[in-house]
KEPA-659146 format. One record per residue (C-alpha): residue in one letter; z, x, y. Coordinates in steps of 0.5 Angstrom, whole numbers, always signed. Layout:
{pt 'A', {Z, X, Y}},
...
END
This chain:
{pt 'M', {+20, +88, -44}},
{pt 'S', {+14, +86, -46}},
{pt 'I', {+11, +85, -53}},
{pt 'E', {+7, +90, -54}},
{pt 'T', {+12, +95, -52}},
{pt 'T', {+18, +92, -56}},
{pt 'S', {+20, +97, -62}},
{pt 'P', {+23, +95, -69}},
{pt 'E', {+29, +99, -66}},
{pt 'T', {+30, +95, -60}},
{pt 'L', {+30, +88, -64}},
{pt 'R', {+35, +91, -68}},
{pt 'K', {+40, +91, -62}},
{pt 'P', {+46, +87, -63}},
{pt 'G', {+46, +81, -58}},
{pt 'L', {+39, +81, -57}},
{pt 'R', {+37, +74, -54}},
{pt 'I', {+30, +73, -58}},
{pt 'W', {+29, +67, -53}},
{pt 'G', {+32, +70, -47}},
{pt 'R', {+28, +73, -41}},
{pt 'G', {+25, +79, -45}},
{pt 'I', {+21, +77, -51}},
{pt 'R', {+17, +71, -52}},
{pt 'P', {+18, +68, -59}},
{pt 'D', {+12, +64, -59}},
{pt 'D', {+8, +70, -60}},
{pt 'R', {+7, +71, -67}},
{pt 'Q', {+7, +79, -66}},
{pt 'T', {+14, +78, -64}},
{pt 'V', {+16, +74, -70}},
{pt 'W', {+13, +79, -74}},
{pt 'L', {+16, +85, -71}},
{pt 'Y', {+23, +81, -72}},
{pt 'R', {+22, +80, -79}},
{pt 'R', {+20, +88, -80}},
{pt 'A', {+26, +90, -76}},
{pt 'N', {+31, +85, -80}},
{pt 'G', {+28, +83, -86}},
{pt 'A', {+26, +76, -89}},
{pt 'Q', {+33, +73, -88}},
{pt 'S', {+33, +74, -81}},
{pt 'S', {+26, +71, -80}},
{pt 'V', {+28, +65, -84}},
{pt 'K', {+34, +64, -79}},
{pt 'L', {+30, +65, -73}},
{pt 'F', {+25, +60, -75}},
{pt 'G', {+31, +55, -77}},
{pt 'V', {+33, +56, -70}},
{pt 'A', {+26, +54, -67}},
{pt 'N', {+26, +48, -72}},
{pt 'A', {+32, +45, -69}},
{pt 'I', {+29, +45, -62}},
{pt 'E', {+23, +42, -65}},
{pt 'L', {+27, +37, -69}},
{pt 'A', {+32, +35, -63}},
{pt 'S', {+26, +34, -58}},
{pt 'A', {+22, +30, -63}},
{pt 'T', {+28, +26, -65}},
{pt 'S', {+30, +24, -58}},
{pt 'A', {+22, +22, -56}},
{pt 'V', {+23, +17, -62}},
{pt 'L', {+29, +14, -60}},
{pt 'A', {+27, +14, -53}},
{pt 'A', {+21, +10, -55}},
{pt 'V', {+25, +5, -59}},
{pt 'L', {+30, +4, -53}},
{pt 'W', {+24, +3, -49}},
{pt 'L', {+21, -3, -54}},
{pt 'S', {+28, -6, -55}},
{pt 'S', {+30, -6, -47}},
{pt 'L', {+24, -10, -46}},
{pt 'P', {+26, -17, -49}},
{pt 'Q', {+33, -16, -45}},
{pt 'M', {+29, -16, -38}},
{pt 'D', {+28, -23, -34}},
{pt 'A', {+23, -23, -29}},
{pt 'D', {+26, -29, -26}},
{pt 'L', {+32, -25, -24}},
{pt 'L', {+29, -20, -19}},
{pt 'D', {+33, -19, -13}},
{pt 'N', {+31, -15, -7}},
{pt 'F', {+32, -9, -11}},
{pt 'G', {+26, -11, -15}},
{pt 'L', {+25, -8, -22}},
{pt 'V', {+31, -4, -22}},
{pt 'S', {+36, -10, -21}},
{pt 'I', {+34, -12, -28}},
{pt 'L', {+33, -6, -32}},
{pt 'P', {+38, -5, -38}},
{pt 'V', {+43, +1, -40}},
{pt 'T', {+38, +2, -46}},
{pt 'F', {+32, +3, -41}},
{pt 'W', {+36, +8, -37}},
{pt 'L', {+38, +12, -44}},
{pt 'G', {+31, +12, -46}},
{pt 'L', {+29, +15, -40}},
{pt 'C', {+34, +20, -40}},
{pt 'L', {+32, +22, -48}},
{pt 'T', {+25, +23, -46}},
{pt 'T', {+26, +27, -41}},
{pt 'F', {+31, +31, -45}},
{pt 'S', {+26, +31, -50}},
{pt 'F', {+21, +34, -45}},
{pt 'A', {+26, +39, -43}},
{pt 'L', {+27, +42, -50}},
{pt 'S', {+19, +42, -51}},
{pt 'L', {+19, +47, -45}},
{pt 'D', {+22, +52, -50}},
{pt 'T', {+18, +58, -51}},
{pt 'S', {+20, +58, -58}},
{pt 'C', {+18, +51, -59}},
{pt 'R', {+12, +51, -64}},
{pt 'W', {+10, +43, -64}},
{pt 'P', {+6, +43, -57}},
{pt 'V', {+4, +36, -58}},
{pt 'L', {+11, +34, -56}},
{pt 'R', {+9, +36, -49}},
{pt 'P', {+3, +31, -48}},
{pt 'L', {+7, +26, -53}},
{pt 'N', {+13, +26, -48}},
{pt 'L', {+8, +25, -42}},
{pt 'V', {+5, +19, -45}},
{pt 'L', {+12, +16, -46}},
{pt 'L', {+14, +17, -39}},
{pt 'V', {+8, +14, -37}},
{pt 'F', {+10, +8, -41}},
{pt 'F', {+17, +8, -38}},
{pt 'L', {+14, +8, -31}},
{pt 'H', {+8, +4, -31}},
{pt 'A', {+8, +0, -37}},
{pt 'T', {+15, -4, -36}},
{pt 'A', {+13, -8, -30}},
{pt 'P', {+6, -11, -33}},
{pt 'V', {+10, -12, -40}},
{pt 'V', {+16, -16, -37}},
{pt 'Y', {+12, -19, -31}},
{pt 'E', {+6, -22, -35}},
{pt 'T', {+2, -22, -29}},
{pt 'L', {-2, -18, -25}},
{pt 'R', {+2, -15, -19}},
{pt 'Y', {+0, -14, -12}},
{pt 'S', {-4, -20, -8}},
{pt 'W', {-9, -14, -6}},
{pt 'A', {-11, -13, -13}},
{pt 'W', {-12, -20, -14}},
{pt 'K', {-17, -20, -8}},
{pt 'H', {-21, -14, -12}},
{pt 'L', {-22, -19, -17}},
{pt 'G', {-25, -24, -12}},
{pt 'I', {-31, -19, -11}},
{pt 'V', {-32, -18, -18}},
{pt 'D', {-32, -26, -19}},
{pt 'Y', {-37, -26, -13}},
{pt 'I', {-42, -21, -16}},
{pt 'Q', {-41, -25, -23}},
{pt 'R', {-43, -31, -19}},
{pt 'H', {-49, -28, -15}},
{pt 'G', {-51, -22, -19}},
{pt 'S', {-50, -18, -13}},
{pt 'V', {-46, -16, -6}},
{pt 'D', {-47, -19, +1}},
{pt 'R', {-48, -13, +5}},
{pt 'E', {-47, -17, +11}},
{pt 'A', {-41, -21, +9}},
{pt 'P', {-36, -22, +15}},
{pt 'F', {-30, -22, +10}},
{pt 'L', {-28, -17, +6}},
{pt 'A', {-34, -13, +9}},
{pt 'A', {-32, -6, +7}},
{pt 'Y', {-32, -8, -1}},
{pt 'H', {-39, -11, +0}},
{pt 'N', {-41, -4, +3}},
{pt 'W', {-38, +0, -2}},
{pt 'P', {-39, -4, -9}},
{pt 'F', {-40, +1, -14}},
{pt 'F', {-33, +0, -17}},
{pt 'F', {-33, -8, -17}},
{pt 'W', {-40, -8, -20}},
{pt 'M', {-38, -3, -26}},
{pt 'S', {-32, -8, -27}},
{pt 'S', {-37, -14, -27}},
{pt 'K', {-41, -11, -32}},
{pt 'L', {-36, -9, -36}},
{pt 'A', {-33, -16, -36}},
{pt 'G', {-40, -19, -37}},
{pt 'L', {-40, -16, -43}},
{pt 'F', {-34, -19, -46}},
{pt 'G', {-35, -26, -42}},
{pt 'L', {-29, -25, -38}},
{pt 'G', {-27, -29, -32}},
{pt 'S', {-22, -27, -26}},
{pt 'I', {-16, -29, -30}},
{pt 'E', {-18, -26, -37}},
{pt 'I', {-19, -20, -33}},
{pt 'A', {-13, -20, -29}},
{pt 'N', {-9, -20, -36}},
{pt 'I', {-12, -14, -38}},
{pt 'V', {-12, -10, -31}},
{pt 'R', {-5, -11, -30}},
{pt 'F', {-4, -5, -35}},
{pt 'F', {-9, -1, -30}},
{pt 'P', {-4, +4, -28}},
{pt 'V', {-2, +6, -35}},
{pt 'L', {-9, +8, -36}},
{pt 'A', {-10, +11, -29}},
{pt 'N', {-4, +15, -30}},
{pt 'L', {-5, +18, -37}},
{pt 'C', {-12, +20, -34}},
{pt 'Y', {-9, +23, -28}},
{pt 'A', {-4, +27, -32}},
{pt 'A', {-9, +30, -37}},
{pt 'L', {-13, +32, -31}},
{pt 'L', {-7, +35, -27}},
{pt 'V', {-5, +39, -33}},
{pt 'T', {-12, +42, -33}},
{pt 'I', {-12, +44, -26}},
{pt 'F', {-5, +47, -26}},
{pt 'R', {-7, +51, -32}},
{pt 'R', {-12, +54, -27}},
{pt 'F', {-6, +56, -22}},
{pt 'T', {-2, +59, -28}},
{pt 'D', {-2, +62, -35}},
{pt 'D', {+5, +59, -36}},
{pt 'F', {+4, +53, -40}},
{pt 'R', {+11, +51, -38}},
{pt 'L', {+10, +51, -30}},
{pt 'A', {+3, +47, -32}},
{pt 'W', {+6, +41, -36}},
{pt 'S', {+13, +41, -32}},
{pt 'A', {+8, +40, -25}},
{pt 'A', {+5, +34, -29}},
{pt 'W', {+12, +31, -30}},
{pt 'V', {+14, +32, -23}},
{pt 'F', {+8, +29, -21}},
{pt 'L', {+9, +22, -25}},
{pt 'C', {+16, +22, -22}},
{pt 'A', {+14, +23, -15}},
{pt 'N', {+8, +19, -14}},
{pt 'W', {+11, +13, -12}},
{pt 'V', {+6, +10, -7}},
{pt 'G', {+3, +5, -11}},
{pt 'Q', {-4, +7, -10}},
{pt 'D', {-6, +7, -18}},
{pt 'Y', {-7, -1, -19}},
{pt 'F', {-14, -4, -20}},
{pt 'S', {-17, -1, -14}},
{pt 'P', {-23, +3, -12}},
{pt 'Q', {-18, +8, -9}},
{pt 'A', {-15, +9, -16}},
{pt 'F', {-22, +10, -19}},
{pt 'A', {-24, +15, -14}},
{pt 'Y', {-18, +19, -14}},
{pt 'G', {-19, +20, -22}},
{pt 'L', {-26, +22, -20}},
{pt 'Y', {-23, +27, -14}},
{pt 'L', {-19, +30, -20}},
{pt 'L', {-24, +31, -25}},
{pt 'V', {-29, +34, -19}},
{pt 'L', {-23, +39, -18}},
{pt 'A', {-22, +41, -25}},
{pt 'T', {-29, +42, -26}},
{pt 'C', {-30, +46, -20}},
{pt 'L', {-23, +50, -21}},
{pt 'G', {-25, +52, -28}},
{pt 'P', {-32, +52, -31}},
{pt 'L', {-36, +52, -25}},
{pt 'R', {-32, +57, -21}},
{pt 'P', {-35, +64, -20}},
{pt 'S', {-32, +69, -25}},
{pt 'S', {-35, +75, -20}},
{pt 'I', {-37, +75, -13}},
{pt 'T', {-44, +79, -11}},
{pt 'G', {-45, +82, -5}},
{pt 'S', {-44, +90, -3}},
{pt 'S', {-44, +89, +5}},
{pt 'K', {-37, +91, +8}},
{pt 'A', {-36, +84, +10}},
{pt 'H', {-37, +82, +3}},
{pt 'E', {-32, +87, +1}},
{pt 'R', {-27, +85, +6}},
{pt 'L', {-28, +78, +4}},
{pt 'H', {-27, +79, -3}},
{pt 'Q', {-20, +83, -2}},
{pt 'L', {-18, +77, +2}},
{pt 'R', {-19, +72, -3}},
{pt 'A', {-16, +77, -8}},
{pt 'L', {-10, +77, -4}},
{pt 'L', {-9, +70, -3}},
{pt 'T', {-11, +68, -11}},
{pt 'R', {-6, +74, -14}},
{pt 'G', {-4, +72, -20}},
{pt 'T', {-9, +66, -22}},
{pt 'P', {-12, +66, -29}},
{pt 'R', {-19, +69, -30}},
{pt 'V', {-24, +64, -31}},
{pt 'P', {-27, +62, -38}},
{pt 'Q', {-34, +64, -39}},
{pt 'T', {-39, +58, -40}},
{pt 'S', {-46, +58, -43}},
{pt 'R', {-51, +57, -38}},
{pt 'S', {-53, +50, -41}},
{pt 'I', {-46, +48, -41}},
{pt 'R', {-46, +50, -33}},
{pt 'I', {-52, +46, -32}},
{pt 'L', {-49, +39, -35}},
{pt 'L', {-42, +40, -31}},
{pt 'V', {-46, +41, -25}},
{pt 'L', {-50, +34, -27}},
{pt 'L', {-43, +31, -28}},
{pt 'V', {-40, +33, -21}},
{pt 'S', {-46, +31, -18}},
{pt 'L', {-46, +24, -21}},
{pt 'S', {-38, +24, -20}},
{pt 'I', {-39, +25, -12}},
{pt 'W', {-44, +20, -12}},
{pt 'V', {-40, +15, -15}},
{pt 'M', {-34, +16, -11}},
{pt 'V', {-38, +16, -5}},
{pt 'A', {-41, +9, -7}},
{pt 'S', {-34, +6, -9}},
{pt 'H', {-29, +9, -3}},
{pt 'Q', {-30, +11, +4}},
{pt 'L', {-24, +16, +5}},
{pt 'T', {-23, +20, -2}},
{pt 'P', {-30, +23, -1}},
{pt 'L', {-28, +26, +6}},
{pt 'I', {-22, +29, +3}},
{pt 'L', {-26, +32, -3}},
{pt 'I', {-31, +35, +3}},
{pt 'S', {-25, +39, +6}},
{pt 'S', {-22, +41, -1}},
{pt 'L', {-29, +43, -4}},
{pt 'F', {-30, +47, +3}},
{pt 'F', {-23, +51, +2}},
{pt 'L', {-25, +52, -5}},
{pt 'S', {-31, +55, -3}},
{pt 'L', {-27, +60, +2}},
{pt 'L', {-22, +62, -3}},
{pt 'T', {-26, +62, -10}},
{pt 'G', {-33, +63, -8}},
{pt 'L', {-35, +56, -11}},
{pt 'S', {-42, +54, -8}},
{pt 'L', {-42, +51, -1}},
{pt 'G', {-47, +46, -4}},
{pt 'Y', {-42, +42, -7}},
{pt 'A', {-39, +41, +0}},
{pt 'A', {-45, +40, +3}},
{pt 'L', {-48, +35, -3}},
{pt 'T', {-41, +31, -2}},
{pt 'A', {-42, +31, +6}},
{pt 'L', {-50, +29, +5}},
{pt 'A', {-48, +23, +0}},
{pt 'V', {-43, +20, +5}},
{pt 'V', {-48, +21, +11}},
{pt 'S', {-53, +18, +7}},
{pt 'W', {-49, +12, +5}},
{pt 'V', {-46, +10, +12}},
{pt 'I', {-53, +10, +15}},
{pt 'Y', {-57, +6, +9}},
{pt 'P', {-53, +2, +4}},
{pt 'A', {-47, +1, +9}},
{pt 'A', {-51, +0, +15}},
{pt 'P', {-49, -7, +16}},
{pt 'F', {-42, -5, +16}},
{pt 'T', {-43, +1, +20}},
{pt 'A', {-46, -2, +26}},
{pt 'L', {-40, -7, +26}},
{pt 'A', {-35, -2, +25}},
{pt 'L', {-37, +4, +28}},
{pt 'P', {-34, +2, +35}},
{pt 'E', {-27, +0, +32}},
{pt 'E', {-27, +7, +28}},
{pt 'V', {-28, +11, +34}},
{pt 'A', {-23, +7, +37}},
{pt 'G', {-18, +7, +31}},
{pt 'M', {-19, +15, +31}},
{pt 'L', {-16, +15, +38}},
{pt 'R', {-10, +11, +36}},
{pt 'S', {-9, +14, +29}},
{pt 'F', {-3, +19, +32}},
{pt 'S', {+0, +13, +36}},
{pt 'G', {+0, +9, +30}},
{pt 'F', {+2, +14, +25}},
{pt 'T', {+8, +10, +23}},
{pt 'E', {+6, +3, +24}},
{pt 'K', {+7, +2, +16}},
{pt 'F', {+14, +4, +16}},
{pt 'I', {+19, -2, +15}},
{pt 'D', {+24, -3, +21}},
{pt 'T', {+30, -2, +17}},
{pt 'S', {+34, -5, +23}},
{pt 'T', {+31, -12, +22}},
{pt 'V', {+31, -13, +14}},
{pt 'E', {+36, -15, +9}},
{pt 'P', {+40, -9, +7}},
{pt 'E', {+37, -8, +0}},
{pt 'V', {+30, -8, +3}},
{pt 'A', {+33, -2, +7}},
{pt 'I', {+35, +2, +2}},
{pt 'V', {+29, +1, -2}},
{pt 'A', {+25, +3, +4}},
{pt 'W', {+30, +9, +5}},
{pt 'A', {+29, +11, -3}},
{pt 'G', {+22, +12, -2}},
{pt 'R', {+22, +16, +4}},
{pt 'L', {+28, +21, +1}},
{pt 'L', {+24, +22, -5}},
{pt 'T', {+18, +24, -1}},
{pt 'L', {+23, +29, +3}},
{pt 'G', {+26, +31, -3}},
{pt 'V', {+19, +33, -6}},
{pt 'A', {+17, +37, +0}},
{pt 'I', {+24, +41, +0}},
{pt 'L', {+23, +43, -7}},
{pt 'A', {+16, +45, -6}},
{pt 'G', {+18, +49, +0}},
{pt 'L', {+23, +52, -4}},
{pt 'G', {+18, +53, -10}},
{pt 'W', {+13, +56, -6}},
{pt 'L', {+18, +61, -3}},
{pt 'R', {+20, +63, -10}},
{pt 'R', {+13, +64, -13}},
{pt 'L', {+12, +68, -6}},
{pt 'N', {+18, +73, -8}},
{pt 'H', {+15, +74, -15}},
{pt 'G', {+9, +76, -12}},
{pt 'G', {+5, +70, -13}},
{pt 'R', {+0, +68, -7}},
{pt 'D', {-2, +61, -9}},
{pt 'G', {-8, +60, -4}},
{pt 'I', {-12, +55, -8}},
{pt 'A', {-6, +51, -9}},
{pt 'C', {-4, +51, -2}},
{pt 'A', {-11, +50, +1}},
{pt 'L', {-11, +44, -3}},
{pt 'A', {-4, +41, -1}},
{pt 'I', {-6, +41, +6}},
{pt 'A', {-14, +39, +5}},
{pt 'P', {-12, +32, +6}},
{pt 'L', {-9, +33, +13}},
{pt 'S', {-16, +32, +15}},
{pt 'I', {-16, +25, +15}},
{pt 'M', {-11, +24, +21}},
{pt 'L', {-17, +27, +25}},
{pt 'V', {-23, +23, +22}},
{pt 'T', {-21, +16, +20}},
{pt 'S', {-17, +10, +23}},
{pt 'Y', {-12, +9, +18}},
{pt 'G', {-7, +9, +22}},
{pt 'G', {+0, +8, +19}},
{pt 'E', {-3, +7, +12}},
{pt 'A', {-6, +15, +13}},
{pt 'I', {+1, +18, +12}},
{pt 'F', {+1, +14, +5}},
{pt 'R', {-6, +17, +3}},
{pt 'I', {-4, +24, +5}},
{pt 'F', {+2, +24, +1}},
{pt 'L', {-2, +21, -5}},
{pt 'F', {-7, +27, -5}},
{pt 'C', {-2, +32, -3}},
{pt 'V', {+3, +30, -8}},
{pt 'P', {+0, +34, -14}},
{pt 'F', {+0, +40, -11}},
{pt 'L', {+7, +39, -8}},
{pt 'S', {+9, +38, -15}},
{pt 'F', {+6, +44, -18}},
{pt 'F', {+11, +48, -13}},
{pt 'A', {+17, +44, -14}},
{pt 'A', {+16, +45, -21}},
{pt 'A', {+15, +53, -20}},
{pt 'L', {+22, +53, -17}},
{pt 'F', {+25, +52, -24}},
{pt 'F', {+19, +56, -27}},
{pt 'P', {+16, +61, -22}},
{pt 'T', {+14, +66, -27}},
{pt 'N', {+13, +67, -35}},
{pt 'M', {+19, +71, -35}},
{pt 'S', {+23, +67, -31}},
{pt 'G', {+27, +60, -33}},
{pt 'R', {+28, +61, -40}},
{pt 'G', {+35, +59, -41}},
{pt 'H', {+37, +52, -43}},
{pt 'G', {+41, +51, -36}},
{pt 'T', {+34, +52, -32}},
{pt 'R', {+31, +46, -37}},
{pt 'F', {+37, +42, -36}},
{pt 'A', {+37, +43, -29}},
{pt 'F', {+30, +41, -29}},
{pt 'A', {+31, +35, -33}},
{pt 'A', {+37, +32, -28}},
{pt 'V', {+33, +33, -22}},
{pt 'T', {+27, +29, -25}},
{pt 'I', {+31, +24, -27}},
{pt 'L', {+34, +23, -20}},
{pt 'M', {+26, +23, -18}},
{pt 'A', {+25, +18, -23}},
{pt 'I', {+30, +13, -21}},
{pt 'G', {+27, +14, -14}},
{pt 'F', {+21, +12, -16}},
{pt 'F', {+23, +6, -19}},
{pt 'F', {+26, +4, -12}},
{pt 'G', {+20, +6, -8}},
{pt 'N', {+15, +4, -13}},
{pt 'N', {+18, -3, -16}},
{pt 'G', {+23, -4, -11}},
{pt 'K', {+19, -10, -7}},
{pt 'D', {+17, -13, -14}},
{pt 'R', {+21, -20, -12}},
{pt 'Q', {+15, -21, -7}},
{pt 'Y', {+10, -17, -10}},
{pt 'R', {+11, -20, -17}},
{pt 'F', {+7, -27, -19}},
{pt 'S', {+10, -32, -24}},
{pt 'P', {+5, -35, -29}},
{pt 'D', {+7, -42, -25}},
{pt 'E', {+4, -38, -18}},
{pt 'V', {-2, -36, -22}},
{pt 'A', {-3, -43, -25}},
{pt 'A', {-3, -46, -18}},
{pt 'S', {-8, -41, -15}},
{pt 'Q', {-12, -42, -20}},
{pt 'W', {-12, -50, -19}},
{pt 'L', {-13, -49, -12}},
{pt 'Y', {-19, -44, -12}},
{pt 'E', {-23, -47, -17}},
{pt 'R', {-23, -54, -14}},
{pt 'A', {-24, -53, -6}},
{pt 'P', {-31, -53, -3}},
{pt 'A', {-34, -49, +2}},
{pt 'G', {-31, -49, +9}},
{pt 'T', {-24, -50, +7}},
{pt 'L', {-18, -49, +11}},
{pt 'L', {-13, -45, +7}},
{pt 'V', {-6, -45, +11}},
{pt 'E', {-1, -40, +7}},
{pt 'G', {+6, -38, +8}},
{pt 'A', {+4, -31, +7}},
{pt 'R', {-1, -27, +4}},
{pt 'S', {+3, -25, -2}},
{pt 'Y', {+1, -29, -8}},
{pt 'P', {-5, -29, -13}},
{pt 'S', {-10, -30, -7}},
{pt 'Q', {-18, -30, -6}},
{pt 'F', {-19, -28, -14}},
{pt 'R', {-24, -34, -14}},
{pt 'N', {-29, -37, -10}},
{pt 'Y', {-26, -33, -4}},
{pt 'E', {-32, -34, +1}},
{pt 'N', {-30, -42, +1}},
{pt 'F', {-24, -41, +5}},
{pt 'T', {-22, -39, +12}},
{pt 'Y', {-15, -36, +11}},
{pt 'V', {-9, -37, +16}},
{pt 'P', {-3, -34, +13}},
{pt 'L', {+3, -36, +18}},
{pt 'S', {+7, -29, +17}},
{pt 'N', {+1, -26, +21}},
{pt 'E', {+1, -31, +27}},
{pt 'R', {+4, -28, +33}},
{pt 'P', {+12, -30, +33}},
{pt 'D', {+11, -35, +39}},
{pt 'A', {+6, -39, +35}},
{pt 'R', {+10, -38, +29}},
{pt 'N', {+16, -41, +32}},
{pt 'D', {+12, -47, +34}},
{pt 'I', {+10, -48, +27}},
{pt 'L', {+16, -48, +24}},
{pt 'S', {+20, -52, +29}},
{pt 'D', {+14, -58, +28}},
{pt 'P', {+10, -56, +22}},
{pt 'S', {+8, -63, +21}},
{pt 'G', {+5, -64, +28}},
{pt 'V', {+2, -57, +29}},
{pt 'L', {-1, -57, +22}},
{pt 'S', {-4, -64, +23}},
{pt 'R', {-8, -62, +29}},
{pt 'W', {-11, -56, +26}},
{pt 'F', {-13, -60, +20}},
{pt 'R', {-16, -66, +25}},
{pt 'N', {-22, -61, +26}},
{pt 'E', {-28, -64, +24}},
{pt 'S', {-31, -57, +22}},
{pt 'W', {-27, -57, +16}},
{pt 'A', {-30, -60, +10}},
{pt 'D', {-23, -59, +6}},
{pt 'G', {-16, -56, +8}},
{pt 'Y', {-10, -54, +4}},
{pt 'I', {-3, -51, +5}},
{pt 'I', {+0, -47, -1}},
{pt 'L', {+7, -45, -1}},
{pt 'T', {+10, -40, -7}},
{pt 'R', {+16, -37, -9}},
{pt 'S', {+13, -30, -7}},
{pt 'Q', {+11, -32, +0}},
{pt 'K', {+18, -34, +1}},
{pt 'A', {+21, -28, -2}},
{pt 'Y', {+16, -24, +3}},
{pt 'V', {+18, -27, +9}},
{pt 'E', {+25, -27, +8}},
{pt 'A', {+26, -20, +5}},
{pt 'L', {+22, -17, +11}},
{pt 'G', {+25, -21, +17}},
{pt 'I', {+19, -25, +19}},
{pt 'M', {+22, -32, +18}},
{pt 'P', {+29, -34, +18}},
{pt 'K', {+32, -35, +11}},
{pt 'G', {+30, -42, +8}},
{pt 'A', {+24, -43, +13}},
{pt 'L', {+19, -44, +8}},
{pt 'D', {+23, -49, +4}},
{pt 'N', {+24, -53, +11}},
{pt 'M', {+17, -53, +12}},
{pt 'E', {+16, -56, +5}},
{pt 'M', {+21, -62, +6}},
{pt 'E', {+18, -63, +13}},
{pt 'L', {+11, -64, +9}},
{pt 'L', {+14, -68, +4}},
{pt 'A', {+16, -73, +9}},
{pt 'S', {+10, -73, +13}},
{pt 'P', {+5, -79, +13}},
{pt 'D', {+0, -74, +15}},
{pt 'F', {+0, -70, +8}},
{pt 'Q', {+0, -71, +1}},
{pt 'L', {+3, -66, -5}},
{pt 'V', {-3, -65, -9}},
{pt 'F', {+0, -60, -14}},
{pt 'A', {+7, -58, -16}},
{pt 'N', {+10, -53, -21}},
{pt 'R', {+17, -49, -21}},
{pt 'D', {+14, -44, -16}},
{pt 'A', {+9, -47, -12}},
{pt 'R', {+7, -53, -8}},
{pt 'I', {+0, -55, -5}},
{pt 'F', {-1, -60, +0}},
{pt 'T', {-7, -63, +3}},
{pt 'A', {-8, -67, +10}},
{pt 'R', {-9, -75, +8}},
{pt 'R', {-16, -75, +11}},
{pt 'F', {-18, -70, +6}},
{pt 'L', {-15, -74, +0}},
{pt 'Q', {-20, -79, -2}},
{pt 'P', {-24, -75, -7}},
{pt 'K', {-18, -71, -10}},
{pt 'Q', {-13, -73, -16}},
{pt 'T', {-6, -71, -15}},
{pt 'E', {-2, -67, -20}},
END
């Protein structure tokens, strides 16, 4: 039953479900027909039901926000255990998460006349998932995010990067993200610590941008607003791999989605010219694979020119910021050219930009790294799972966290497969979404990311897996209109959000750094001269964010097991020999709470090993404690001690 063929007599039938499978009450014509058939009194009744849905959704959203805010003071980051953030989340937090999910499900009702409720709830979900940790932890998560601050600091001090730098060389050769960050920080006179206090909220901004771009992309796959918005919701709950922190990857990923949104929208050809039989067959194949795709909106020539310039600029900025993302973009744009008639020039421009950057600006890095890259490609398949935690060697809680992320990934894939089958059964082909979902697999063939590759593949696949997962509930405009479908969607995504917290935040006992750890690192990195040997219990602490080139780093967790055991059995003797080397201008040993959590949780060292090392160093005549607070200890060899002051 369609709106155009619905008569007043049909609307008078007893028991007709206005919000059921037949009629779309969000269409004004339907309301007009209903009023004409039943009179103004019934029309008021109709709008009364709609207002009840909208008010229930709005009230739930407000209560969810209040519960989230009230839960924040209840959390104590010092009480984190091996379940990470999950271990300190109060009941009010989970209740608020359920309420915002319920509110979003209500906003998907086709009778809801307050469309603002959908983006409002998406924003609330982003705050629940991504703002909780930075607010509660008070510091920037992840040691590699601090390392990125070190490149920004280097540019601030030297005015440019060093393309021949032996350490962190890739960052110096793909520096646009860091250069842009340093310029923005310079405008406000911010140093590394001040930047860290701001960019701890970077995941919030990043995911808000991702969600907005993905809604735009999904609307190019379907004209059903429920599917587009629910797919964005699934994406936020499913994207647990943690690549949205302050990094070139997160920045380039946003540009990737921007380019896709533009090429699927205003730059997508509305018609394909060509009169040959080959063109006709190609057009028929494209029509088959893109059946059900909404028509492309017409745009003026001047707007298209501006968008072409925007896409071209985005491609060059992406190429200058990150090595991997442009390679996936080439594959994605190539598929779009095949399926939509998009000009091959965009894929060619990206390929040209990559090649040009590799052979000219990044030439010093390329000359040194190319042989290893080639060798890495040969090893990529054998090392595909090397980043996976061996759950047989870690503590039980860590194993549960690892399996939660894996099960969430598997669950999303299963839901996506079922959603694709349901769309196919209803006549949809979704060739574009399928192509974009498989495009990231190309990185297995052209990079040496090894075990890291599987996480990057999921990162680029998950938007389109999310689309098909949402399609399991809303496969067509006329399907999934009952309350049961929306509540089933809410229940499934709540389970996904729980999996997200385990996968994304389950290791926060080792990845969260206390203010005391930050203070210790700041003291060290601001005082040590060039040529300093720095021995670390592990790399998991606020490291390399200032004057990073002054140090030679030796994380004990990365040593060979036999060498590590020798150090742990006689830390004073072994480390004394290291520091007696006359080539070192200075030397320190830093041991922190997060380092201990890291090596113990992953089974790298026996429990209490770094505590025992502290005691040995405190008792050793060769070492002196020069800095101490609740969560960190810094030692130096006594031969370096004369110019130093103990704190």
